mmCIF file as gemmi writes it, N, C-alpha and C atoms, coordinates in Angstrom:
data_model
loop_
_atom_site.group_PDB
_atom_site.id
_atom_site.type_symbol
_atom_site.label_atom_id
_atom_site.label_alt_id
_atom_site.label_comp_id
_atom_site.label_asym_id
_atom_site.label_entity_id
_atom_site.label_seq_id
_atom_site.pdbx_PDB_ins_code
_atom_site.Cartn_x
_atom_site.Cartn_y
_atom_site.Cartn_z
_atom_site.occupancy
_atom_site.B_iso_or_equiv
_atom_site.pdbx_formal_charge
_atom_site.auth_seq_id
_atom_site.auth_asym_id
_atom_site.pdbx_PDB_model_num
ATOM 1 N N . MET Axp A 1 ? 93.977 126.037 81.424 1 0 ? 1 A 1
ATOM 2 C CA . MET Axp A 1 ? 93.053 125.146 82.078 1 0 ? 1 A 1
ATOM 3 C C . MET Axp A 1 ? 91.656 125.225 81.475 1 0 ? 1 A 1
ATOM 4 N N . LYS Axp A 2 ? 91.54 125.93 80.366 1 0 ? 2 A 1
ATOM 5 C CA . LYS Axp A 2 ? 90.273 126.023 79.691 1 0 ? 2 A 1
ATOM 6 C C . LYS Axp A 2 ? 89.854 124.667 79.127 1 0 ? 2 A 1
ATOM 7 N N . ILE Axp A 3 ? 90.849 123.862 78.728 1 0 ? 3 A 1
ATOM 8 C CA . ILE Axp A 3 ? 90.552 122.547 78.159 1 0 ? 3 A 1
ATOM 9 C C . ILE Axp A 3 ? 89.878 121.657 79.202 1 0 ? 3 A 1
ATOM 10 N N . LEU Axp A 4 ? 90.312 121.719 80.448 1 0 ? 4 A 1
ATOM 11 C CA . LEU Axp A 4 ? 89.71 120.897 81.494 1 0 ? 4 A 1
ATOM 12 C C . LEU Axp A 4 ? 88.242 121.247 81.702 1 0 ? 4 A 1
ATOM 13 N N . LYS Axp A 5 ? 87.9 122.507 81.532 1 0 ? 5 A 1
ATOM 14 C CA . LYS Axp A 5 ? 86.505 122.917 81.698 1 0 ? 5 A 1
ATOM 15 C C . LYS Axp A 5 ? 85.654 122.5 80.507 1 0 ? 5 A 1
ATOM 16 N N . GLU Axp A 6 ? 86.275 122.287 79.353 1 0 ? 6 A 1
ATOM 17 C CA . GLU Axp A 6 ? 85.539 121.948 78.137 1 0 ? 6 A 1
ATOM 18 C C . GLU Axp A 6 ? 85.331 120.446 77.961 1 0 ? 6 A 1
ATOM 19 N N . ILE Axp A 7 ? 85.962 119.623 78.812 1 0 ? 7 A 1
ATOM 20 C CA . ILE Axp A 7 ? 85.805 118.167 78.696 1 0 ? 7 A 1
ATOM 21 C C . ILE Axp A 7 ? 84.351 117.814 78.974 1 0 ? 7 A 1
ATOM 22 N N . GLY Axp A 8 ? 83.74 117.104 78.04 1 0 ? 8 A 1
ATOM 23 C CA . GLY Axp A 8 ? 82.354 116.704 78.179 1 0 ? 8 A 1
ATOM 24 C C . GLY Axp A 8 ? 81.38 117.706 77.607 1 0 ? 8 A 1
ATOM 25 N N . ARG Axp A 9 ? 81.839 118.887 77.316 1 0 ? 9 A 1
ATOM 26 C CA . ARG Axp A 9 ? 80.963 119.923 76.766 1 0 ? 9 A 1
ATOM 27 C C . ARG Axp A 9 ? 81.244 120.182 75.299 1 0 ? 9 A 1
ATOM 28 N N . SER Axp A 10 ? 82.484 119.999 74.909 1 0 ? 10 A 1
ATOM 29 C CA . SER Axp A 10 ? 82.869 120.273 73.531 1 0 ? 10 A 1
ATOM 30 C C . SER Axp A 10 ? 83.277 118.971 72.844 1 0 ? 10 A 1
ATOM 31 N N . PRO Axp A 11 ? 82.588 118.584 71.793 1 0 ? 11 A 1
ATOM 32 C CA . PRO Axp A 11 ? 82.966 117.354 71.091 1 0 ? 11 A 1
ATOM 33 C C . PRO Axp A 11 ? 84.367 117.426 70.496 1 0 ? 11 A 1
ATOM 34 N N . HIS Axp A 12 ? 84.791 118.6 70.097 1 0 ? 12 A 1
ATOM 35 C CA . HIS Axp A 12 ? 86.119 118.766 69.523 1 0 ? 12 A 1
ATOM 36 C C . HIS Axp A 12 ? 87.195 118.397 70.552 1 0 ? 12 A 1
ATOM 37 N N . VAL Axp A 13 ? 87.062 118.898 71.752 1 0 ? 13 A 1
ATOM 38 C CA . VAL Axp A 13 ? 88.023 118.596 72.823 1 0 ? 13 A 1
ATOM 39 C C . VAL Axp A 13 ? 87.948 117.125 73.195 1 0 ? 13 A 1
ATOM 40 N N . ASP Axp A 14 ? 86.743 116.573 73.258 1 0 ? 14 A 1
ATOM 41 C CA . ASP Axp A 14 ? 86.589 115.158 73.594 1 0 ? 14 A 1
ATOM 42 C C . ASP Axp A 14 ? 87.286 114.261 72.574 1 0 ? 14 A 1
ATOM 43 N N . TRP Axp A 15 ? 87.117 114.564 71.285 1 0 ? 15 A 1
ATOM 44 C CA . TRP Axp A 15 ? 87.764 113.763 70.254 1 0 ? 15 A 1
ATOM 45 C C . TRP Axp A 15 ? 89.28 113.903 70.29 1 0 ? 15 A 1
ATOM 46 N N . ILE Axp A 16 ? 89.775 115.077 70.591 1 0 ? 16 A 1
ATOM 47 C CA . ILE Axp A 16 ? 91.237 115.257 70.715 1 0 ? 16 A 1
ATOM 48 C C . ILE Axp A 16 ? 91.768 114.385 71.841 1 0 ? 16 A 1
ATOM 49 N N . ILE Axp A 17 ? 91.066 114.363 72.964 1 0 ? 17 A 1
ATOM 50 C CA . ILE Axp A 17 ? 91.5 113.554 74.108 1 0 ? 17 A 1
ATOM 51 C C . ILE Axp A 17 ? 91.437 112.063 73.754 1 0 ? 17 A 1
ATOM 52 N N . ILE Axp A 18 ? 90.373 111.637 73.086 1 0 ? 18 A 1
ATOM 53 C CA . ILE Axp A 18 ? 90.232 110.225 72.712 1 0 ? 18 A 1
ATOM 54 C C . ILE Axp A 18 ? 91.349 109.813 71.757 1 0 ? 18 A 1
ATOM 55 N N . ILE Axp A 19 ? 91.605 110.612 70.742 1 0 ? 19 A 1
ATOM 56 C CA . ILE Axp A 19 ? 92.641 110.269 69.766 1 0 ? 19 A 1
ATOM 57 C C . ILE Axp A 19 ? 94.025 110.295 70.398 1 0 ? 19 A 1
ATOM 58 N N . PHE Axp A 20 ? 94.297 111.269 71.245 1 0 ? 20 A 1
ATOM 59 C CA . PHE Axp A 20 ? 95.595 111.372 71.904 1 0 ? 20 A 1
ATOM 60 C C . PHE Axp A 20 ? 95.834 110.175 72.826 1 0 ? 20 A 1
ATOM 61 N N . SER Axp A 21 ? 94.833 109.827 73.652 1 0 ? 21 A 1
ATOM 62 C CA . SER Axp A 21 ? 95.023 108.714 74.587 1 0 ? 21 A 1
ATOM 63 C C . SER Axp A 21 ? 95.125 107.385 73.84 1 0 ? 21 A 1
ATOM 64 N N . THR Axp A 22 ? 94.364 107.212 72.763 1 0 ? 22 A 1
ATOM 65 C CA . THR Axp A 22 ? 94.456 105.987 71.977 1 0 ? 22 A 1
ATOM 66 C C . THR Axp A 22 ? 95.817 105.87 71.299 1 0 ? 22 A 1
ATOM 67 N N . SER Axp A 23 ? 96.34 106.984 70.82 1 0 ? 23 A 1
ATOM 68 C CA . SER Axp A 23 ? 97.67 106.968 70.192 1 0 ? 23 A 1
ATOM 69 C C . SER Axp A 23 ? 98.745 106.6 71.198 1 0 ? 23 A 1
ATOM 70 N N . ILE Axp A 24 ? 98.667 107.165 72.386 1 0 ? 24 A 1
ATOM 71 C CA . ILE Axp A 24 ? 99.645 106.844 73.446 1 0 ? 24 A 1
ATOM 72 C C . ILE Axp A 24 ? 99.578 105.359 73.784 1 0 ? 24 A 1
ATOM 73 N N . LEU Axp A 25 ? 98.37 104.821 73.913 1 0 ? 25 A 1
ATOM 74 C CA . LEU Axp A 25 ? 98.203 103.402 74.237 1 0 ? 25 A 1
ATOM 75 C C . LEU Axp A 25 ? 98.746 102.519 73.109 1 0 ? 25 A 1
ATOM 76 N N . ALA Axp A 26 ? 98.478 102.883 71.861 1 0 ? 26 A 1
ATOM 77 C CA . ALA Axp A 26 ? 98.975 102.1 70.728 1 0 ? 26 A 1
ATOM 78 C C . ALA Axp A 26 ? 100.497 102.111 70.671 1 0 ? 26 A 1
ATOM 79 N N . ILE Axp A 27 ? 101.098 103.249 70.931 1 0 ? 27 A 1
ATOM 80 C CA . ILE Axp A 27 ? 102.566 103.346 70.932 1 0 ? 27 A 1
ATOM 81 C C . ILE Axp A 27 ? 103.158 102.501 72.059 1 0 ? 27 A 1
ATOM 82 N N . ALA Axp A 28 ? 102.533 102.553 73.245 1 0 ? 28 A 1
ATOM 83 C CA . ALA Axp A 28 ? 103.029 101.757 74.375 1 0 ? 28 A 1
ATOM 84 C C . ALA Axp A 28 ? 102.927 100.272 74.078 1 0 ? 28 A 1
ATOM 85 N N . LEU Axp A 29 ? 101.825 99.839 73.475 1 0 ? 29 A 1
ATOM 86 C CA . LEU Axp A 29 ? 101.678 98.425 73.135 1 0 ? 29 A 1
ATOM 87 C C . LEU Axp A 29 ? 102.669 97.997 72.058 1 0 ? 29 A 1
ATOM 88 N N . ALA Axp A 30 ? 102.926 98.858 71.097 1 0 ? 30 A 1
ATOM 89 C CA . ALA Axp A 30 ? 103.898 98.535 70.047 1 0 ? 30 A 1
ATOM 90 C C . ALA Axp A 30 ? 105.297 98.398 70.635 1 0 ? 30 A 1
ATOM 91 N N . ILE Axp A 31 ? 105.665 99.303 71.52 1 0 ? 31 A 1
ATOM 92 C CA . ILE Axp A 31 ? 107 99.231 72.145 1 0 ? 31 A 1
ATOM 93 C C . ILE Axp A 31 ? 107.122 97.965 72.98 1 0 ? 31 A 1
ATOM 94 N N . THR Axp A 32 ? 106.07 97.626 73.729 1 0 ? 32 A 1
ATOM 95 C CA . THR Axp A 32 ? 106.103 96.399 74.532 1 0 ? 32 A 1
ATOM 96 C C . THR Axp A 32 ? 106.211 95.169 73.639 1 0 ? 32 A 1
ATOM 97 N N . GLY Axp A 33 ? 105.482 95.163 72.53 1 0 ? 33 A 1
ATOM 98 C CA . GLY Axp A 33 ? 105.548 94.037 71.605 1 0 ? 33 A 1
ATOM 99 C C . GLY Axp A 33 ? 106.921 93.882 70.992 1 0 ? 33 A 1
ATOM 100 N N . ILE Axp A 34 ? 107.531 94.985 70.596 1 0 ? 34 A 1
ATOM 101 C CA . ILE Axp A 34 ? 108.884 94.93 70.028 1 0 ? 34 A 1
ATOM 102 C C . ILE Axp A 34 ? 109.88 94.431 71.068 1 0 ? 34 A 1
ATOM 103 N N . TYR Axp A 35 ? 109.749 94.912 72.311 1 0 ? 35 A 1
ATOM 104 C CA . TYR Axp A 35 ? 110.642 94.475 73.383 1 0 ? 35 A 1
ATOM 105 C C . TYR Axp A 35 ? 110.516 92.97 73.613 1 0 ? 35 A 1
ATOM 106 N N . LEU Axp A 36 ? 109.287 92.467 73.709 1 0 ? 36 A 1
ATOM 107 C CA . LEU Axp A 36 ? 109.097 91.034 73.943 1 0 ? 36 A 1
ATOM 108 C C . LEU Axp A 36 ? 109.566 90.199 72.758 1 0 ? 36 A 1
ATOM 109 N N . TYR Axp A 37 ? 109.343 90.679 71.541 1 0 ? 37 A 1
ATOM 110 C CA . TYR Axp A 37 ? 109.804 89.97 70.351 1 0 ? 37 A 1
ATOM 111 C C . TYR Axp A 37 ? 111.322 89.821 70.374 1 0 ? 37 A 1
ATOM 112 N N . ASN Axp A 38 ? 112.012 90.909 70.674 1 0 ? 38 A 1
ATOM 113 C CA . ASN Axp A 38 ? 113.477 90.854 70.737 1 0 ? 38 A 1
ATOM 114 C C . ASN Axp A 38 ? 113.956 89.981 71.883 1 0 ? 38 A 1
ATOM 115 N N . ALA Axp A 39 ? 113.266 90.021 73.024 1 0 ? 39 A 1
ATOM 116 C CA . ALA Axp A 39 ? 113.672 89.209 74.17 1 0 ? 39 A 1
ATOM 117 C C . ALA Axp A 39 ? 113.53 87.724 73.863 1 0 ? 39 A 1
ATOM 118 N N . VAL Axp A 40 ? 112.456 87.346 73.198 1 0 ? 40 A 1
ATOM 119 C CA . VAL Axp A 40 ? 112.262 85.93 72.859 1 0 ? 40 A 1
ATOM 120 C C . VAL Axp A 40 ? 113.283 85.493 71.822 1 0 ? 40 A 1
ATOM 121 N N . ASN Axp A 41 ? 113.558 86.344 70.851 1 0 ? 41 A 1
ATOM 122 C CA . ASN Axp A 41 ? 114.541 85.989 69.824 1 0 ? 41 A 1
ATOM 123 C C . ASN Axp A 41 ? 115.938 85.839 70.397 1 0 ? 41 A 1
ATOM 124 N N . GLN Axp A 42 ? 116.273 86.622 71.411 1 0 ? 42 A 1
ATOM 125 C CA . GLN Axp A 42 ? 117.602 86.542 72.012 1 0 ? 42 A 1
ATOM 126 C C . GLN Axp A 42 ? 117.685 85.445 73.066 1 0 ? 42 A 1
ATOM 127 N N . GLY Axp A 43 ? 116.549 84.838 73.433 1 0 ? 43 A 1
ATOM 128 C CA . GLY Axp A 43 ? 116.55 83.755 74.406 1 0 ? 43 A 1
ATOM 129 C C . GLY Axp A 43 ? 116.398 84.21 75.839 1 0 ? 43 A 1
ATOM 130 N N . ASP Axp A 44 ? 116.13 85.487 76.058 1 0 ? 44 A 1
ATOM 131 C CA . ASP Axp A 44 ? 115.946 85.965 77.433 1 0 ? 44 A 1
ATOM 132 C C . ASP Axp A 44 ? 114.632 85.487 78.015 1 0 ? 44 A 1
ATOM 133 N N . GLU Axp A 45 ? 113.606 85.397 77.189 1 0 ? 45 A 1
ATOM 134 C CA . GLU Axp A 45 ? 112.292 84.916 77.61 1 0 ? 45 A 1
ATOM 135 C C . GLU Axp A 45 ? 112.022 83.613 76.892 1 0 ? 45 A 1
ATOM 136 N N . ASP Axp A 46 ? 111.367 82.674 77.599 1 0 ? 46 A 1
ATOM 137 C CA . ASP Axp A 46 ? 111.055 81.405 76.954 1 0 ? 46 A 1
ATOM 138 C C . ASP Axp A 46 ? 109.675 81.408 76.316 1 0 ? 46 A 1
ATOM 139 N N . GLY Axp A 47 ? 108.926 82.499 76.451 1 0 ? 47 A 1
ATOM 140 C CA . GLY Axp A 47 ? 107.638 82.614 75.81 1 0 ? 47 A 1
ATOM 141 C C . GLY Axp A 47 ? 106.47 82.209 76.673 1 0 ? 47 A 1
ATOM 142 N N . SER Axp A 48 ? 106.72 81.588 77.802 1 0 ? 48 A 1
ATOM 143 C CA . SER Axp A 48 ? 105.609 81.218 78.685 1 0 ? 48 A 1
ATOM 144 C C . SER Axp A 48 ? 105.616 82.118 79.895 1 0 ? 48 A 1
ATOM 145 N N . SER Axp A 49 ? 104.438 82.577 80.267 1 0 ? 49 A 1
ATOM 146 C CA . SER Axp A 49 ? 104.346 83.485 81.399 1 0 ? 49 A 1
ATOM 147 C C . SER Axp A 49 ? 104.155 82.743 82.711 1 0 ? 49 A 1
ATOM 148 N N . ALA Axp A 50 ? 103.631 81.531 82.66 1 0 ? 50 A 1
ATOM 149 C CA . ALA Axp A 50 ? 103.383 80.77 83.878 1 0 ? 50 A 1
ATOM 150 C C . ALA Axp A 50 ? 104.524 79.785 84.109 1 0 ? 50 A 1
ATOM 151 N N . LYS Axp A 51 ? 105.106 79.853 85.258 1 0 ? 51 A 1
ATOM 152 C CA . LYS Axp A 51 ? 106.165 78.918 85.624 1 0 ? 51 A 1
ATOM 153 C C . LYS Axp A 51 ? 105.538 77.755 86.386 1 0 ? 51 A 1
ATOM 154 N N . THR Axp A 52 ? 105.754 76.542 85.919 1 0 ? 52 A 1
ATOM 155 C CA . THR Axp A 52 ? 105.198 75.378 86.593 1 0 ? 52 A 1
ATOM 156 C C . THR Axp A 52 ? 106.196 74.88 87.614 1 0 ? 52 A 1
ATOM 157 N N . VAL Axp A 53 ? 105.712 74.669 88.81 1 0 ? 53 A 1
ATOM 158 C CA . VAL Axp A 53 ? 106.577 74.21 89.888 1 0 ? 53 A 1
ATOM 159 C C . VAL Axp A 53 ? 106.846 72.72 89.75 1 0 ? 53 A 1
ATOM 160 N N . ASN Axp A 54 ? 105.779 71.959 89.555 1 0 ? 54 A 1
ATOM 161 C CA . ASN Axp A 54 ? 105.921 70.518 89.458 1 0 ? 54 A 1
ATOM 162 C C . ASN Axp A 54 ? 105.232 70.065 88.183 1 0 ? 54 A 1
ATOM 163 N N . SER Axp A 55 ? 106.001 69.851 87.139 1 0 ? 55 A 1
ATOM 164 C CA . SER Axp A 55 ? 105.407 69.497 85.861 1 0 ? 55 A 1
ATOM 165 C C . SER Axp A 55 ? 105.107 68.004 85.743 1 0 ? 55 A 1
ATOM 166 N N . SER Axp A 56 ? 105.688 67.201 86.624 1 0 ? 56 A 1
ATOM 167 C CA . SER Axp A 56 ? 105.442 65.755 86.561 1 0 ? 56 A 1
ATOM 168 C C . SER Axp A 56 ? 104.447 65.38 87.656 1 0 ? 56 A 1
ATOM 169 N N . ARG Axp A 57 ? 103.147 65.46 87.318 1 0 ? 57 A 1
ATOM 170 C CA . ARG Axp A 57 ? 102.098 65.087 88.263 1 0 ? 57 A 1
ATOM 171 C C . ARG Axp A 57 ? 101.786 63.621 88.095 1 0 ? 57 A 1
ATOM 172 N N . ILE Axp A 58 ? 101.586 62.973 89.206 1 0 ? 58 A 1
ATOM 173 C CA . ILE Axp A 58 ? 101.234 61.563 89.181 1 0 ? 58 A 1
ATOM 174 C C . ILE Axp A 58 ? 99.718 61.459 89.231 1 0 ? 58 A 1
ATOM 175 N N . LEU Axp A 59 ? 99.145 60.64 88.369 1 0 ? 59 A 1
ATOM 176 C CA . LEU Axp A 59 ? 97.708 60.471 88.279 1 0 ? 59 A 1
ATOM 177 C C . LEU Axp A 59 ? 97.241 59.522 89.369 1 0 ? 59 A 1
ATOM 178 N N . ASP Axp A 60 ? 96.271 59.975 90.149 1 0 ? 60 A 1
ATOM 179 C CA . ASP Axp A 60 ? 95.707 59.144 91.205 1 0 ? 60 A 1
ATOM 180 C C . ASP Axp A 60 ? 94.565 58.318 90.608 1 0 ? 60 A 1
ATOM 181 N N . GLN Axp A 61 ? 94.772 57.029 90.476 1 0 ? 61 A 1
ATOM 182 C CA . GLN Axp A 61 ? 93.794 56.154 89.831 1 0 ? 61 A 1
ATOM 183 C C . GLN Axp A 61 ? 92.496 56.061 90.621 1 0 ? 61 A 1
ATOM 184 N N . LYS Axp A 62 ? 92.571 56.093 91.944 1 0 ? 62 A 1
ATOM 185 C CA . LYS Axp A 62 ? 91.36 55.988 92.754 1 0 ? 62 A 1
ATOM 186 C C . LYS Axp A 62 ? 90.462 57.216 92.547 1 0 ? 62 A 1
ATOM 187 N N . LYS Axp A 63 ? 91.068 58.397 92.528 1 0 ? 63 A 1
ATOM 188 C CA . LYS Axp A 63 ? 90.282 59.61 92.323 1 0 ? 63 A 1
ATOM 189 C C . LYS Axp A 63 ? 89.698 59.649 90.92 1 0 ? 63 A 1
ATOM 190 N N . LEU Axp A 64 ? 90.477 59.192 89.943 1 0 ? 64 A 1
ATOM 191 C CA . LEU Axp A 64 ? 89.989 59.165 88.574 1 0 ? 64 A 1
ATOM 192 C C . LEU Axp A 64 ? 88.823 58.197 88.435 1 0 ? 64 A 1
ATOM 193 N N . SER Axp A 65 ? 88.924 57.032 89.04 1 0 ? 65 A 1
ATOM 194 C CA . SER Axp A 65 ? 87.84 56.054 88.976 1 0 ? 65 A 1
ATOM 195 C C . SER Axp A 65 ? 86.583 56.585 89.651 1 0 ? 65 A 1
ATOM 196 N N . ALA Axp A 66 ? 86.736 57.249 90.784 1 0 ? 66 A 1
ATOM 197 C CA . ALA Axp A 66 ? 85.583 57.818 91.48 1 0 ? 66 A 1
ATOM 198 C C . ALA Axp A 66 ? 84.927 58.908 90.643 1 0 ? 66 A 1
ATOM 199 N N . LEU Axp A 67 ? 85.728 59.721 89.992 1 0 ? 67 A 1
ATOM 200 C CA . LEU Axp A 67 ? 85.192 60.787 89.152 1 0 ? 67 A 1
ATOM 201 C C . LEU Axp A 67 ? 84.457 60.22 87.948 1 0 ? 67 A 1
ATOM 202 N N . LEU Axp A 68 ? 85.034 59.213 87.301 1 0 ? 68 A 1
ATOM 203 C CA . LEU Axp A 68 ? 84.381 58.585 86.15 1 0 ? 68 A 1
ATOM 204 C C . LEU Axp A 68 ? 83.08 57.909 86.56 1 0 ? 68 A 1
ATOM 205 N N . GLU Axp A 69 ? 83.066 57.287 87.72 1 0 ? 69 A 1
ATOM 206 C CA . GLU Axp A 69 ? 81.844 56.647 88.22 1 0 ? 69 A 1
ATOM 207 C C . GLU Axp A 69 ? 80.75 57.688 88.476 1 0 ? 69 A 1
ATOM 208 N N . ARG Axp A 70 ? 81.133 58.815 89.05 1 0 ? 70 A 1
ATOM 209 C CA . ARG Axp A 70 ? 80.163 59.88 89.329 1 0 ? 70 A 1
ATOM 210 C C . ARG Axp A 70 ? 79.576 60.421 88.023 1 0 ? 70 A 1
ATOM 211 N N . PHE Axp A 71 ? 80.406 60.584 87.002 1 0 ? 71 A 1
ATOM 212 C CA . PHE Axp A 71 ? 79.908 61.055 85.72 1 0 ? 71 A 1
ATOM 213 C C . PHE Axp A 71 ? 79.012 60.007 85.06 1 0 ? 71 A 1
ATOM 214 N N . SER Axp A 72 ? 79.338 58.729 85.231 1 0 ? 72 A 1
ATOM 215 C CA . SER Axp A 72 ? 78.499 57.663 84.675 1 0 ? 72 A 1
ATOM 216 C C . SER Axp A 72 ? 77.117 57.675 85.316 1 0 ? 72 A 1
ATOM 217 N N . VAL Axp A 73 ? 77.064 57.895 86.62 1 0 ? 73 A 1
ATOM 218 C CA . VAL Axp A 73 ? 75.783 57.962 87.315 1 0 ? 73 A 1
ATOM 219 C C . VAL Axp A 73 ? 74.969 59.158 86.819 1 0 ? 73 A 1
ATOM 220 N N . LYS Axp A 74 ? 75.629 60.307 86.654 1 0 ? 74 A 1
ATOM 221 C CA . LYS Axp A 74 ? 74.93 61.491 86.146 1 0 ? 74 A 1
ATOM 222 C C . LYS Axp A 74 ? 74.426 61.264 84.727 1 0 ? 74 A 1
ATOM 223 N N . GLU Axp A 75 ? 75.231 60.605 83.9 1 0 ? 75 A 1
ATOM 224 C CA . GLU Axp A 75 ? 74.824 60.339 82.526 1 0 ? 75 A 1
ATOM 225 C C . GLU Axp A 75 ? 73.626 59.406 82.491 1 0 ? 75 A 1
ATOM 226 N N . ALA Axp A 76 ? 73.642 58.377 83.339 1 0 ? 76 A 1
ATOM 227 C CA . ALA Axp A 76 ? 72.521 57.436 83.379 1 0 ? 76 A 1
ATOM 228 C C . ALA Axp A 76 ? 71.248 58.144 83.838 1 0 ? 76 A 1
ATOM 229 N N . ALA Axp A 77 ? 71.337 59.007 84.823 1 0 ? 77 A 1
ATOM 230 C CA . ALA Axp A 77 ? 70.171 59.745 85.304 1 0 ? 77 A 1
ATOM 231 C C . ALA Axp A 77 ? 69.65 60.679 84.226 1 0 ? 77 A 1
ATOM 232 N N . SER Axp A 78 ? 70.541 61.303 83.496 1 0 ? 78 A 1
ATOM 233 C CA . SER Axp A 78 ? 70.138 62.208 82.42 1 0 ? 78 A 1
ATOM 234 C C . SER Axp A 78 ? 69.437 61.443 81.299 1 0 ? 78 A 1
ATOM 235 N N . GLU Axp A 79 ? 69.941 60.283 80.945 1 0 ? 79 A 1
ATOM 236 C CA . GLU Axp A 79 ? 69.313 59.459 79.911 1 0 ? 79 A 1
ATOM 237 C C . GLU Axp A 79 ? 67.935 58.99 80.361 1 0 ? 79 A 1
ATOM 238 N N . LYS Axp A 80 ? 67.815 58.638 81.626 1 0 ? 80 A 1
ATOM 239 C CA . LYS Axp A 80 ? 66.532 58.18 82.159 1 0 ? 80 A 1
ATOM 240 C C . LYS Axp A 80 ? 65.496 59.297 82.083 1 0 ? 80 A 1
ATOM 241 N N . VAL Axp A 81 ? 65.905 60.508 82.38 1 0 ? 81 A 1
ATOM 242 C CA . VAL Axp A 81 ? 64.992 61.646 82.316 1 0 ? 81 A 1
ATOM 243 C C . VAL Axp A 81 ? 64.588 61.911 80.873 1 0 ? 81 A 1
ATOM 244 N N . ARG Axp A 82 ? 65.528 61.835 79.943 1 0 ? 82 A 1
ATOM 245 C CA . ARG Axp A 82 ? 65.219 62.086 78.537 1 0 ? 82 A 1
ATOM 246 C C . ARG Axp A 82 ? 64.258 61.04 77.965 1 0 ? 82 A 1
ATOM 247 N N . GLU Axp A 83 ? 64.432 59.787 78.341 1 0 ? 83 A 1
ATOM 248 C CA . GLU Axp A 83 ? 63.579 58.723 77.818 1 0 ? 83 A 1
ATOM 249 C C . GLU Axp A 83 ? 62.168 58.808 78.38 1 0 ? 83 A 1
ATOM 250 N N . GLY Axp A 84 ? 62.043 59.173 79.621 1 0 ? 84 A 1
ATOM 251 C CA . GLY Axp A 84 ? 60.744 59.189 80.265 1 0 ? 84 A 1
ATOM 252 C C . GLY Axp A 84 ? 60.071 60.536 80.28 1 0 ? 84 A 1
ATOM 253 N N . TYR Axp A 85 ? 60.386 61.396 79.337 1 0 ? 85 A 1
ATOM 254 C CA . TYR Axp A 85 ? 59.795 62.73 79.324 1 0 ? 85 A 1
ATOM 255 C C . TYR Axp A 85 ? 58.312 62.648 78.986 1 0 ? 85 A 1
ATOM 256 N N . ALA Axp A 86 ? 57.494 63.175 79.854 1 0 ? 86 A 1
ATOM 257 C CA . ALA Axp A 86 ? 56.041 63.12 79.651 1 0 ? 86 A 1
ATOM 258 C C . ALA Axp A 86 ? 55.463 64.519 79.744 1 0 ? 86 A 1
ATOM 259 N N . GLY Axp A 87 ? 56.163 65.479 79.201 1 0 ? 87 A 1
ATOM 260 C CA . GLY Axp A 87 ? 55.696 66.866 79.253 1 0 ? 87 A 1
ATOM 261 C C . GLY Axp A 87 ? 54.641 67.135 78.206 1 0 ? 87 A 1
ATOM 262 N N . ALA Axp A 88 ? 54.308 68.378 78.073 1 0 ? 88 A 1
ATOM 263 C CA . ALA Axp A 88 ? 53.304 68.791 77.107 1 0 ? 88 A 1
ATOM 264 C C . ALA Axp A 88 ? 53.802 68.534 75.688 1 0 ? 88 A 1
ATOM 265 N N . SER Axp A 89 ? 52.884 68.099 74.841 1 0 ? 89 A 1
ATOM 266 C CA . SER Axp A 89 ? 53.266 67.838 73.469 1 0 ? 89 A 1
ATOM 267 C C . SER Axp A 89 ? 53.327 69.154 72.692 1 0 ? 89 A 1
ATOM 268 N N . ASP Axp A 90 ? 53.944 69.081 71.557 1 0 ? 90 A 1
ATOM 269 C CA . ASP Axp A 90 ? 54.086 70.262 70.702 1 0 ? 90 A 1
ATOM 270 C C . ASP Axp A 90 ? 52.72 70.628 70.131 1 0 ? 90 A 1
ATOM 271 N N . PRO Axp A 91 ? 52.186 71.82 70.389 1 0 ? 91 A 1
ATOM 272 C CA . PRO Axp A 91 ? 50.848 72.163 69.925 1 0 ? 91 A 1
ATOM 273 C C . PRO Axp A 91 ? 50.752 72.359 68.41 1 0 ? 91 A 1
ATOM 274 N N . SER Axp A 92 ? 51.876 72.497 67.734 1 0 ? 92 A 1
ATOM 275 C CA . SER Axp A 92 ? 51.834 72.718 66.296 1 0 ? 92 A 1
ATOM 276 C C . SER Axp A 92 ? 51.637 71.428 65.509 1 0 ? 92 A 1
ATOM 277 N N . ARG Axp A 93 ? 51.666 70.292 66.167 1 0 ? 93 A 1
ATOM 278 C CA . ARG Axp A 93 ? 51.521 68.996 65.483 1 0 ? 93 A 1
ATOM 279 C C . ARG Axp A 93 ? 50.146 68.45 65.638 1 0 ? 93 A 1
């Protein structure tokens, strides 16, 4: 249990812990990658993690028109502000 007391005090022990934990993580990720690669190749996994319940969504034209109108109003207001800018002029000119 001497190693537990040396954590944070001895750089040698700290580096051993960092290298050991990084190696374990790299090995775990490699094994997971190999497993998923083989699963996709064999057809067990389709490659997508998200399952869509209803892939055929119907577009609501009324909501789309309202959204486009709202964006048009915002764009017009933004253009009006840009054209009528009367702030301080650039002092370097």
